[in-house]
N, C-alpha and C positions, 0 to 999 in steps of 0.2 A: 878636368880642372876643378878645384875646390871652390866653394862659395866665397865671394869677396866679403871681407870683414867690413862692418859698418865704420864709417869715419868717426873717430872720436873727437869730442869737443876739446880743442887745445887749451881752453880756458877753464875746463872743469877742475874742481878741487873738492876738498872735504865739505865745504859749505854748499857746493852745488849738489852733492850727494845728500847732505842733510836736508836741504830744501825739498828735494824730491821725496825723501822719506817722510817729511812732515807735511807733504802735499801743498807746498808753495810753488808757483810756477817759475820763480827766479830766486837766486841767492841774495838779491838786493834787500830782501826782507830783513836780513840780519843787520844791515846798516841802520834801518829804522828801529830795530829792536835795541841796538846800542844807544841810539839817540834818545829813545824813550826811557831807557833805564837811567841814563845820566841826567836828562833834562826834563823828564815828566811832561812831555809835549802834549800828549793826548790824555784826557781825563774822562772818567765815567760820565755819560750823558752828553758828551760833546757832539757838536755838529762839525764834521770834517769834510773838507773839499780837497780831493787829490787830483792835481793837474798832471796830465800825461800818465794816466794810471795803468796802462797796459804794461805787462800782461796780467796784473792784478795782485801781486804779492803784497804791496803796501795797502791796498784796499782791504785785503783779508786781515792783515795785522791790525790796521786802524779800527776795523769793525770789532775785533776782539777786545781792544782796549777801551773803545767807547761804550761797549756793552749794549744791552737791549734797549736802554733808555736813550742811547746815542743814535746818530745817523751819519753814514758815510756816503758821499757822492763822488764818483770818479768821472773824469772827462778825458777822452783820448780819441784821436782820429782812427785808431785801430780798435776793432771790436774786441771786448774782453770776453773770452769764452769760458773762463774758470767759473765754477759754481760759487755764487756769493750767498752769504747769510741774509736773513730777512732785513737786517738793519743796514744793508749796503746795496748800492746800485751803481751801474756804470753806464754813462751816456756817451754816444758816439758823436763827436764834433770837435771843433778847433778850440783847444784849451788855451791858445796863445792870444786870443782876441777878446778883450773884455766885453765887446758888443756882439760877440758871436751869437747866432740864434740859439745855440745849445743852452746858453745861460738863461734864456727866457723860460726854460723848463725847471729852473732852480729858484726857489723862493727863499727869501730871508737871508740873514747873515750867518756867518760861520764862526766857530770858536778857534778853528785851526785850518790853515791852508798849507798843503804839502806840495812840493814840486821836486821830483826826482828826474826831471826831464834832462836829456842830453842830446846834443846835435849829432847828425851823421858825421863821423870823424873822417878827416882827410889824411891824417898822418902829419899834417903841418900844424905844429903847436899853436902858432899865432892865429891861424885861421880857425882852428877848433875852439880856442879860447874866446875869440871874438863872437863866434856863433853861440857859444854857451852864454856869454854875457847878454846877448840879445834875448835869448830864452828866459834868462833870469829877470831881466827888466820887464818882460811881458808878464811873468809870474808875479812879480812885485806889484804891477799895475792891477792885476786881478785881486791880489791880496788886499790892497788898499781900498778896492771897491767893494769887496765882499766880507772882509773881517769886521767883527764887532769891535768896539773899543776894548782895549786890554787883550785882544786876541793874539794868537801865536802863529808864526810863519817859519817854515823850514824849506830851504832851497839849496839844491846842488849847483855848484859852479866849477868850471875848470879854471885853475889859476892862470893868470895872464896879466897883461898890462892894464886891463880894465877892472881888475879885481878890487883895488882900493876904491875906485869910483863906485862900484856896486855896493860895497860896504857902507860908504858914505850915504848912498841913496837909501839904504835900509835904515840907517841910523836916523834919518829925517822922519821916518814913519814909526819907529819903535823905540821904546825906552831902554831895552836891554838887548844887546846883540853879541852873540858868541860865535867864534869860528871853531869848527869841530871836524876832526878827521877820524872816522870810525876805524877800528882795527880790522874790520872785515873788508875795507876797501883794499883793492889790489895795490901792492907796493909801487908798481909802475904807473898807477893812475894819478892824474893831476887833479882829480876831483876833490872837492872839499865842501862841507856843508855849513850853511849859515843858519843859525838858530836865533830867531828874533821873538822876543816876548814883549807884551805891554804895548799893543798898537796904540799910538797916540790919537786922541780925539782930534778930528780935523773939521774945518769949517763946513765941508760938504756934509758931515754927519748931522750938524745942526739943521742944514737945509732939508736933508732927508727926513729928519724927525718932524720938522715943522710941516712938511708936505703930508706926512701921515696924519697929523692932527687936522690939517685942512681937509683931507679926503674924508675923514670920519665926521666932520662937522655937518 
């Protein structure tokens, strides 16, 4: 009998092959590339926080765009095994909980918070959309706690009955909110990206600033 052929990935396409050639662990990098080209989300010298960063494609791309003067930190329950440049690091922990112990390892505020997180899908659109909404609200909570004023936020969500509610929540925290569907997203996918800029200054920001002054006195 001949050798069994390896099982091919049914989702593999030209972007999957391109990612492998360019040494990215996943094709999702090209979604961020499109977002970056259209919205200039990441700028040289930025501090970037990548929630749910495994397997590491967005980390690598964000580190490239932030440059040597920037710093990119990723958080995921799964360990990131891809080699990262000096201006990037990946921490293992729960990215969904703002009070997670992993965030104690991260100092200061960020210019950009990214979330390409997606739930384990069930095949039931309403269930998957509800789970996606929960992830997005958790990511938004982290963004509101970790972004500097005027900071930027990018979040993936599955469209569903909670979609409008999420948009409204983002608009309460950011001055400019855009809905964007990258061409590299699969046609059958219900995913869409929310690009938010100009994080509004909140009352808690003033409290935090005053606490820093008191600590230094």
